[in-house]
C-alpha positions in Angstrom: 109.8 94.4 101.5 106.3 94.3 99.6 104.6 96.5 97.2 102.3 98.0 99.8 105.4 99.0 102.1 107.2 100.1 98.8 104.2 102.4 98.0 104.0 103.5 101.5 107.7 104.9 101.4 106.5 107.0 98.6 103.7 108.6 100.4 100.9 106.4 98.9 99.0 104.4 101.6 97.3 101.4 99.5 96.0 98.5 101.2 96.7 95.0 100.3 93.1 94.3 99.3 93.5 97.2 96.6 96.6 95.6 95.2 94.8 92.3 94.8 91.9 93.9 93.2 94.5 95.7 90.8 96.2 92.1 90.2 92.6 90.6 89.4 91.9 93.4 87.2 95.0 94.4 85.2 96.7 90.8 85.4 94.9 89.4 82.3 95.4 92.4 80.3 99.3 92.3 81.0 99.4 88.5 80.3 97.5 89.2 76.7 100.3 91.8 76.2 103.5 89.7 77.2 102.5 86.5 75.6 103.5 87.6 72.4 106.7 88.9 73.7 107.7 85.6 75.1 110.3 83.7 73.0 109.4 79.9 72.1 111.0 77.3 74.4 112.1 73.9 73.5 111.8 71.0 76.0 115.0 69.7 75.4 118.6 70.9 75.8 122.2 69.9 75.2 125.2 70.5 77.3 128.6 70.5 75.1 131.5 69.3 76.7 134.4 71.6 77.7 137.9 70.9 78.1 140.2 72.5 80.3 144.2 72.1 80.1 145.6 72.6 83.5 149.5 72.6 84.2 149.9 71.6 87.8 153.0 71.6 89.9 153.2 69.4 93.1 
């Protein structure tokens, strides 16, 4: 389901071109707000070994 269909279910008839204009207009503002909220990431990561003790009966 896309945004156009979701809004139509709520009684709002909106064309996809209008939604595209909203994205172009408000996208940079949203990006400016969201960037400081992001946590810093690291390019490297480590995986710890996990040991599982199993008692199998054959």
